[in-house]
C-alpha positions as CSV (number, residue, x, y, z in Angstrom):
1,D,23.0,-33.7,13.0
2,E,24.1,-32.9,9.5
3,E,21.2,-30.5,9.3
4,V,22.2,-28.8,12.6
5,E,25.7,-28.3,11.3
6,K,24.4,-26.9,8.1
7,M,22.1,-24.4,10.0
8,R,24.9,-23.4,12.2
9,D,27.1,-22.6,9.2
10,E,24.3,-20.6,7.6
11,M,23.7,-18.6,10.8
12,S,27.4,-17.9,11.2
13,N,27.4,-16.5,7.6
14,I,24.4,-14.3,8.3
15,L,26.1,-13.0,11.5
16,D,29.3,-12.4,9.6
17,N,27.3,-10.3,7.0
18,I,25.7,-8.3,9.8
19,A,29.0,-7.6,11.4
20,V,30.2,-6.1,8.0
21,L,27.1,-3.9,7.9
22,N,27.7,-2.7,11.4
23,E,31.1,-1.4,10.3
24,I,29.7,1.0,7.8
25,N,29.8,4.7,8.9
26,T,26.3,6.0,8.7
27,D,26.8,9.2,10.7
28,S,25.9,11.4,7.7
29,V,22.8,9.4,6.8
30,D,19.4,10.6,8.0
31,P,17.4,7.8,9.6
32,T,14.4,6.7,7.4
33,G,11.5,4.3,7.6
34,H,11.9,3.3,4.0
35,S,14.7,3.0,1.5
36,V,13.0,5.4,-0.9
37,D,11.3,8.7,-0.4
38,L,7.6,7.8,-0.5
39,K,5.1,10.3,-1.8
40,S,1.4,10.0,-2.1
41,V,0.3,9.7,-5.7
42,L,-3.4,10.4,-4.7
43,R,-4.9,13.8,-4.8
44,D,-6.2,15.5,-1.7
45,D,-9.8,14.6,-0.9
46,V,-11.7,17.8,-1.4
47,S,-15.4,18.1,-0.8
48,K,-17.3,19.7,-3.6
49,D,-21.0,20.3,-4.4
50,S,-22.6,17.3,-6.2
51,L,-24.8,17.5,-9.3
52,P,-28.5,18.0,-8.9
53,T,-30.4,14.7,-8.4
54,A,-32.4,15.4,-11.6
55,D,-29.2,15.7,-13.7
56,I,-27.9,12.4,-12.3
57,L,-31.2,10.5,-12.9
58,S,-31.4,11.9,-16.4
59,N,-28.4,9.8,-17.3
60,A,-29.6,6.6,-15.6
61,P,-31.2,4.0,-17.8
62,N,-33.7,3.0,-15.1
63,Y,-34.8,4.7,-11.9
64,D,-37.6,4.8,-9.3
65,E,-38.2,8.1,-7.5
66,D,-34.7,9.3,-6.5
67,L,-33.0,5.9,-6.8
68,I,-31.1,4.3,-9.7
69,K,-32.3,0.8,-10.4
70,I,-29.7,-1.7,-11.5
71,K,-29.8,-5.5,-12.4
72,P,-29.6,-7.7,-9.4
73,V,-26.1,-8.5,-8.3
74,F,-27.0,-11.6,-6.3
75,E,-29.8,-14.0,-7.2
């Protein structure tokens, strides 16, 4: 029962704090979904022509036909 009393006091304090927040005049504040203005730091995804296959393969240490060969990832 001591634990119930403690929880009741904590809930009462939480509700008191919410009541204080409800008294704040927010008429001049625009509604938002976040507390800060979020902006994407990523660039736009733009499609561009890729390099010719021969140029790419010329930089690969090992290839077979049009495929770059790598060491096995799983054994």
